[in-house]
N, C-alpha and C positions, 0 to 999 in steps of 0.2 A: 504543613497546616491545611486544614479544611475551609474552604471559603463558600461563604454562602453569599450570595448576589440579592442585594435590598431593593434593585430597580430592575425592571424588566426592559429598561431601554439604557443603549449606551454609544460611546463612540469609539469608533476603531480607526485607529491611525494606520497610514502605509504597510508598518512593519507586522501588523496582525495583531497587536496587542490592543485589549480592550481595555479603557477607562472606567472602571466600575466601582462603586462604593460596596464595600464586604466587611462580614463580620468574620474575622480569624479566628478560629479555633485551634489553638496550637498545640505542640506536643510530638506529631507525626512528621514534620518535617514537609517543605513544600513540595509541590506536584508539579508547577508551572499548567495545573490542570484539575479541577475540584473533583477528587474521587466521588463524594455523594452527588455531585452534580453528572459525572461520567456512568456513576451506575443508576441515574435517573432515567436514562436512557430507555430502562426496561419498563417506564409506567410512561414514556412519551408517545405512546399510540394516540394518545388524547389529540396529538398535533395532527392526527393523518386521517381520511378517510379513503375506503376502498374503492377503486374505480373499474375494479375488473374481478374476475373469478380465481378462485385458487389455484398457483401456480405449484404444479410438482417440482419437488428441489430435486437435483442430481448431485448436490455438493452440501456438505455440513459446513465447510471454510473456504476461503480463498486467500492463495496467498501469491500478491503481486509484487515484482520483482522491477522497481521503475528504476530505467536509466537515465537520469537526468541530465540533459544537456544535450541530446540527440544523438543515439546510436548512426555509424557510419553502416548503413547496409550494404555497402558495395564491398567494404571490408569484413564482412561477419558474416550475414546468413543468405546474402544475395550478390554473390561475387559475378562479376561481368568480364570473363575471359578472352571474348572476342571484341572488345573494346578498344579503343586505342587508348594509348599509355596515361593519359591525360585523366581519362575516365575509370579504367582498369584498376590503376593503381599499384602499389609496388608489391603486394601479397600475393601467391597463387593459389590455388584450392585443392581440394582433397576430397578422396570418398568418405562417405559415412556408412554408418549401419543400415541406411536405407538404399537400397539399389538404385543408380541413376540418380541419386541426390548429391551435391557434392558442396561445400562450404570452404570459408577460407581455411587456409593451413595454418593460420594462427589458433584456431580451436580444436587441437586433435581430441581433447577430452569430450567438448560436445559432440564432434563427430561422431564418437562410440556410443551415444546414446541418442542420436537424433529418432531411433526407432521408439522412444518413449514418448516423444512429443507431439505435436502438429505445427509445422510451420506455416504462418502466413506471409505472404510475399506482397500484401496489398494495401497495407495500412494508408489511409489518405484524408488529409484535410487541407485547407486552404491557408492556414497561417503560420508565419514564420517567426513569430517573436513567442520568447521562452514562456514567457509567465502566462499570456494569454492561451497559448496553446497547451501547457501544462494543466491549467484550470479546466479547459476544455476536456482533453482526453482523460482527465479523473473524475470528471462529472458526467460526461455525455452530454453537457449542453453548453453552448457558444455563450460566452458573456466577456466582462472586462477583465483586464489582468489582474484585480483584486480578490476575483471569487466571489461571483455572484449567485453561487449553485454549490448545493454540496457534493463535497466528494464522495467516491463510492464509498468508500468505508466510513464514513459519518452516516450515510444513509443504513448502510447494514447495522451499526449501532443502534440506529433509531429503531429500526424495523425488528431485529433480532433480541436485542436487551442482551442480559448477562446468562451465559449458561456455566452454572457452576460458581465458582470466586475466582473468575479471571476477568480481564476486561474484553468486551467484544472486539475491540478495534486498539491494535499496538502498531506502531510505527517506531523501526528500527533503521538507524538509530534515533531518526527523528523524521518529520514530515519533510519532503523535498523544499529545496529553499535556492532561490538566487538573490534577489534585492530583499525579499522578505519570504516568510512561509507560505507554503503555496497547499493547495489541496486540503482545506479546512472545510470546517462543517458550515460555514458562512449563517443562514437565519435560523438554523436546527439549535443552534447554541453551545455553550461549552460542553453541556453533557453529552455531545455526541463528537467530540474532538478526541484523538487519537492518544493514546497513553504513550509516551516516547521513551523507550527504553534505554537510549544512551548506545554507546559504541562498546561492544560486548569483548572488543580485541584489546580493550585499554587493560594494562596490569591492574590498576585500583578499582576496575569496573563493578558496580553495583547498582541494581536497581533502587531509586530511591523510593522509601516507604513502603517495600515490600520485605523489608527484613528488620528487625532489631539491631540496634547497635549493640555492637559485644560488650559493652562497659555498661549498660542500661541495668539498671538496679530493679528488682522487684516493687521497689516502692516509685519507682520512676513509670513503671509498666501499668501499676496499679492507678499513678496519677492520670495517664493518658485515658486510661478506660472510664476515671470518674469524669473526667472533663466530656468525653463522648456520652457518657448518661445526661450531664446536664445538657448537651444538645436535643437529648432525645425528645423532650417536652417542649423544645423551642416552638416548633410550628404549632403546638395547641393554643398559644398566646397570642397569636399573630394572625389576624383575618386578611384576607382580600390578597394573599401572595401563595402561588400555586408552590413554588419551590419551596419556602418555609412551611406549608403547610404537612409536606410529604418529607420534609429533610431529616424527620427522625427516624424513618425508615431507613434511608438511604445512608445516614450516619452509622445505623448499624452494620448494615453492610458492608460498606467501607472499612469498618474494625475488624471485621470477618477476613475481609481479603488482605489487609495488611498485613494479619496475623497466621494466616491460614496455610497450612504446610502445602495445598495445592498450589497457591499464587508462586509461594518460596521456591517451588520443583520447578515450576514453568521455567523460571528464569536462573536455574541454577546450572550454570555452564560447566560447572567442576565435574558435574555427573560423568560428563562424556569422556570418551576415553583420549589419550593423546593421539593416538593413531588417526583416530575418525579428525580430530580439529587438524591436524596435519592435513591429512585428504582436502577438507574445504579448502586449507589456506591460512595462514596466519595474517592475516588482513581484515581489515575493518570488514568488506565485503562477503570475505569467506566465514567470519566469525558471526556476522548479521545473518547468514544463509542458514547456520547452524541453529541459531537461538530461534529463528523462524520457524524452523521443523519442531523444535521444542515445542513452541508457542503452539502451532497447527494441534501436535498431539496433546497438549493440555486443553484443547477445546475453543482456542481463541477463535472467533468466527470471521476476521479479515486482519490479516498482518500484511503489512506494506514495508518491504525491504528496500530503502532507497540509496542507489549507488550511483550518486553525481559524479560529474568531472569529464562527462562526453563532448563539452562544447569546445571543438579542436579547431579553429578558424587557420591556425597555423601550425607547423611541424606536427603534423596528424599523426606521422608513422613513428615518430619518436616518442610520442605521448601513447599512442597503440600498444607499442612494445612494451611498455609498464602496464597499461591497465588490462589489455587482454589477455595475460595469462591469469590475472585475479578473476576477472569472469570466467574463462575455462574451467579453472580448478573450483569455484564457488557454484557456479551454476550446474556444471555437471555433476557435482557431488550431491547436490540438493536433489536434482530428478530422481539420482540414483536412489539417494536413501529415502525419497519418499515412495520409491517404488517397492524397494526391499522391504519394507515396514508394511506395506500394505495402505500407506496412508493417501495414495494417488487416487483410490476407489473413491474416496469421499471428500478430496481436495480438489479446486481446480485452480491452476498453475498458470499464470499469465506472465510475461515478460515483455516491457515495452519502453519507450520514452516518448518525449512529446512530438517528436517529428524524425526524419533520416536526414541526411546531409545531401550537398549539391553532388550531382554527378561528375562536374568537373573539378578536379584538382585545382585550387586558385594560384594565384602569384606567390602566395607566402608558405605553399607547401600545405594547404589546410582545406579544409571543406565547410561550406556553409550551411545555415539551416536549409531545411528543404522540406516542407509540409507534404508535398506532392506524393510523395511514398516513403516506405518505409516497413522495418519487417517488425513481427511479433511472433510471439512462442506460446501455445496453450499447451495444457497437459492436466491430464485428470479427469475425474467426472463426468466419463463418458465421452472423452475426446477421443476421435482416433487417432491411435499413435502412429507414427512414422508416414504422417501424409502432409501433402504441401498444398495451400489454399492459395488462389490467387497469384498474378504476375505481375511484373514490371517490363517496359519495352528494353530494346537491346543495349541501353545506355543506363539503365535503371533511374530514370529520370519521370516516367509516368506511369501509372498503372492501366494494366492494358486487359486485365481478368480479374474478375469479382472484387471490386473496389469495398473496404472493410472502411468505414467510418466510425469516429470516436463514440457517437450514440449508440452505432452497431455492438462495439466492444463492451460499453457498461449494458448494454441490454442482454447480451449473452452472460455478463456477471448476475446480474439481479435474478435472472429468470433460472440460471443455475441454481441459486441458493433459494428459488422459490418466492421471491418477492416479485410482486406485480411491478415490471417498469413503468406502466401506465398511471399506477396509483397516484392520487392527488393528496397531497400534503400541504399544511397550511402553514403560514408564515405566522409570526408572533402577533402581525397586525391584524390576521385572518384572513388576508390573501391566498387563494387556491393555485398551488403551482403542483404541474405534473413533474414526478420523478424524472421522468425522459418526455420530450414533446416530440421525438421521431427515433429512429433507428429501429433494428429488427434482427431477431436471433441469427448469430451467423451459423446457420442450420448444416453447411460444410463441415464443421468440425464434428459433428456427432454422426455424419454418414458414411 
């Protein structure tokens, strides 16, 4: 159903759900997010004011693979073969397509395509708390665990609006969550929240509200259109509420999106060959990566693939034995597929988590939270492939060359899309807030 907020103020619980007063216009089913409100991002420029010159874009879209929980860099992209066994861990290392670069022997498919990505081994910050660190790395600004600043995807939705008839910001299967949903739009509001696609690996999966029920009769479809037409003039009868004043426009666009072949095509996983789906892997992560490629191809500006479950305080090698093959198949297929289709030219791919893991394996055969060092991957949109940026010390504990901080990552994402990272936005109360108050371009990625 379509939701129209009647109030500019709301209270937010710690689970991220807002208590609001709504007019509910039924007939299209619940989104968990107002489609007209999301579409209103195209007009949300009124909330912002420029603070700098025009930034020339390198990318049309960004694809973020977020490894929630904290990937162990020691056991994946930054192995330490000369360290003692408690730090080195159980895995060996293998050569890659990049001469001299070696990564974990548990990632053979990624090893074959490392010449298409840039490996950053020097991600760093000083926070070891899941929620706080996640909001930090997803927004580029340090705040509370509850998300004081808009995530990158929400800022992109705010600044770019809609292209065609697909959402600007899609999360697959949903936003990252530990105890509550993270990486949200904060004070930018519901219009800039992600469209949540769900798990495309589920047998009965379909995206709510982007397809009509098979059993829907013509009279029911006409009823839906009539209800939308009734909403078209709602805003003209109510003064002093910006949402309602422009709601008729957004409702029409929402109806177009719900019924449009473009939107349905973007999410039509059955159009992919069985062999390609097998190559990505028949897992939630593998199929999410494949759906992400389809969304990028369809013009979505920011896609977030959220693959959690990396918080291994105990029995880490038992857990990684199950997760790394999924990561290897899904991520390598995504990189290769984007490259083969020519999509990397205009797409910035970013792979990261909220932090790395402790150098030393603990008494429970696990690794704990460690913000001081971690690995990231970048690809596409002018990124130099086959390169390594930064380094950690012998034990993988501290960054010793080219530290890359959360604000630097977000700055690079924004500038790649042509968004001024220093632009000043305004909260609903009129408070001016820079998108980023620090950070700079990771120039080594492009040289």
